[in-house]
C-alpha positions as CSV (number, residue, x, y, z in Angstrom):
1,X,133.1,120.9,98.2
2,X,131.1,117.7,98.7
3,X,128.3,117.7,101.3
4,X,129.1,115.8,104.5
5,X,126.9,112.9,105.7
6,X,126.8,111.3,109.1
7,X,126.6,107.6,109.6
8,X,126.0,106.0,113.0
9,X,126.8,102.3,113.5
10,X,124.9,100.8,116.4
11,X,126.2,97.3,117.2
12,X,127.3,95.7,120.5
13,X,130.1,93.8,118.7
14,X,132.8,96.5,118.7
15,X,135.1,94.5,116.4
16,X,132.4,94.2,113.7
17,X,131.5,97.8,114.2
18,X,135.1,98.9,113.7
19,X,135.4,96.7,110.6
20,X,132.3,98.4,109.1
21,X,133.7,101.8,110.0
22,X,137.0,100.9,108.3
23,X,135.2,99.7,105.2
24,X,133.1,102.9,105.0
25,X,136.1,105.1,105.7
26,X,137.4,104.4,102.2
27,X,134.3,105.9,100.5
28,X,135.3,108.5,98.0
29,X,132.0,109.4,96.4
30,X,130.6,111.1,99.5
31,X,132.2,112.9,102.4
32,X,131.1,110.8,105.4
33,X,131.8,110.8,109.1
34,X,131.2,107.5,110.8
35,X,130.6,107.1,114.6
36,X,130.1,103.9,116.6
37,X,127.7,103.3,119.4
38,X,127.9,99.9,121.2
39,X,125.0,100.4,123.6
40,X,121.5,100.3,122.1
41,X,120.1,102.4,124.9
42,X,122.6,105.2,124.1
43,X,121.8,105.2,120.4
44,X,119.0,107.7,120.7
45,X,121.1,110.1,122.8
46,X,123.7,109.9,120.0
47,X,121.0,110.9,117.5
48,X,119.8,113.8,119.6
49,X,123.2,115.5,119.9
50,X,123.0,119.2,119.0
51,X,126.4,119.2,117.3
52,X,125.9,116.1,115.2
53,X,123.5,115.0,112.6
54,X,123.2,111.4,111.3
55,X,121.7,110.6,107.9
56,X,122.0,106.8,108.0
57,X,122.1,104.4,110.9
58,X,123.5,100.8,110.5
59,X,121.6,98.9,113.2
60,X,122.1,95.4,114.7
61,X,119.0,93.6,115.9
62,X,120.2,91.4,118.8
63,X,121.7,93.7,121.5
64,X,121.5,94.0,125.3
65,X,119.1,96.6,126.8
66,X,116.9,97.6,123.9
67,X,116.5,95.3,120.9
68,X,117.3,96.7,117.4
69,X,113.6,96.5,116.6
70,X,112.8,98.8,119.6
71,X,115.6,101.1,118.5
72,X,114.3,101.1,114.9
73,X,110.8,102.0,116.1
74,X,112.1,104.8,118.3
75,X,114.3,106.2,115.6
76,X,111.5,106.3,113.1
77,X,109.2,107.9,115.7
78,X,111.7,110.6,116.7
79,X,113.8,111.0,113.6
80,X,111.7,109.9,110.6
81,X,114.1,111.3,108.0
82,X,117.0,109.1,109.1
83,X,117.5,106.0,107.0
84,X,118.0,102.9,109.0
85,X,119.8,99.9,107.5
86,X,119.5,96.6,109.5
87,X,122.5,94.4,109.6
88,X,122.0,91.3,111.8
89,X,122.9,87.6,112.2
90,X,119.5,86.9,113.7
91,X,117.2,87.7,110.7
92,X,115.7,84.2,110.9
93,X,114.0,85.4,114.1
94,X,112.6,88.5,112.4
95,X,110.6,88.9,109.2
96,X,112.4,91.1,106.6
97,X,109.1,92.5,105.4
98,X,108.1,93.4,109.0
99,X,111.4,95.2,109.5
100,X,110.8,97.2,106.2
101,X,107.2,97.9,107.4
102,X,108.6,99.3,110.6
103,X,110.8,101.7,108.7
104,X,114.0,99.9,107.8
105,X,115.5,101.2,104.5
106,X,117.2,97.9,103.8
107,X,118.0,94.6,105.6
108,X,121.2,92.6,105.4
109,X,122.2,89.4,107.1
110,X,125.6,89.0,108.8
111,X,128.2,88.4,107.6
112,X,127.4,90.7,104.8
113,X,129.1,92.2,101.8
114,X,129.9,95.8,102.8
115,X,130.1,96.7,99.2
116,X,126.4,96.0,98.9
117,X,125.8,97.9,102.1
118,X,127.7,100.9,100.7
119,X,125.4,100.8,97.6
120,X,122.4,101.1,99.8
121,X,124.0,103.9,101.8
122,X,124.6,105.7,98.4
123,X,120.9,105.1,97.5
124,X,119.9,106.5,100.9
125,X,122.1,109.5,100.5
126,X,120.7,110.1,97.0
127,X,117.2,110.0,98.5
128,X,118.3,112.5,101.1
129,X,119.7,114.8,98.5
130,X,116.5,114.6,96.4
131,X,114.0,115.1,99.2
132,X,115.9,117.6,101.5
133,X,115.5,121.2,100.8
134,X,118.1,123.3,102.5
135,X,116.9,126.7,101.4
136,X,115.8,129.4,103.7
137,X,112.7,131.5,102.9
138,X,111.2,129.1,100.4
139,X,107.4,128.9,100.4
140,X,106.9,125.2,99.6
141,X,103.2,125.6,98.9
142,X,103.9,128.4,96.4
143,X,106.6,126.2,94.8
144,X,104.2,123.2,94.6
145,X,101.6,125.3,92.8
146,X,104.2,126.7,90.4
147,X,105.4,123.2,89.5
148,X,101.8,121.9,89.2
149,X,100.9,124.9,87.0
150,X,103.9,124.4,84.7
151,X,103.2,120.7,84.4
152,X,99.6,121.2,83.5
153,X,100.4,123.9,81.0
154,X,103.1,121.8,79.3
155,X,100.7,118.8,79.1
156,X,97.8,120.9,77.8
157,X,100.1,122.4,75.1
158,X,101.4,119.0,74.1
159,X,97.8,117.7,73.8
160,X,96.7,120.9,71.9
161,X,94.4,121.7,74.9
162,X,92.4,118.5,74.7
163,X,91.3,118.1,78.3
164,X,90.5,114.4,78.3
165,X,93.9,113.5,76.8
166,X,95.6,115.8,79.3
167,X,93.8,114.3,82.3
168,X,94.8,110.8,81.0
169,X,98.5,111.9,80.6
170,X,98.5,113.3,84.1
171,X,96.8,110.2,85.4
172,X,94.0,112.2,87.0
173,X,90.3,112.4,86.5
174,X,88.8,115.1,84.3
175,X,87.1,116.5,87.4
176,X,90.4,116.7,89.2
177,X,92.1,118.5,86.2
178,X,89.2,121.0,86.0
179,X,89.6,121.7,89.7
180,X,93.3,122.2,89.5
181,X,92.9,124.5,86.5
182,X,90.4,126.6,88.4
183,X,92.6,126.6,91.5
184,X,95.6,127.7,89.4
185,X,93.7,130.2,87.2
186,X,94.5,128.3,84.0
187,X,92.2,129.2,81.2
188,X,92.2,128.1,77.6
189,X,93.7,130.9,75.4
190,X,91.3,132.5,73.0
191,X,92.4,132.0,69.4
């Protein structure tokens, strides 16, 4: 069974939003559920629903009430793990780099190729799958130390316990390597 992902389209042009939804409905690689919100001021209440979770938001910039830039900033403040993809006909009024700096995952100009948008949605979902742990009872600090310990051990063994080479391979200073080794109780084996 494929995991299910939620996509929210926030655009005051209902026809364009319906077209985008139709295009996304034919996605076969992921199980997605697409909703449409035509009122920018309601977008945040959509995102706060208890029975729904959205992973990706397709957001227009020029809308009545709140602008897309304001909605983007509020989404990133309240829901930082949601990926926001900007799709707008008014990008000449906004700097792409500024939108990315504000937290947009990608920026497209209308009319856009929805096959490209789908590629970015796939990338966003891949990022979500990589970064989201959906396990209960996992001590992340313990897991981090275990991964760090294994990485240092493997690199030390590969470099025949040469500390300078190991520090260089790990892209850390020798002091930092020594500190991690003490913290993780790693000692050079006695021959």
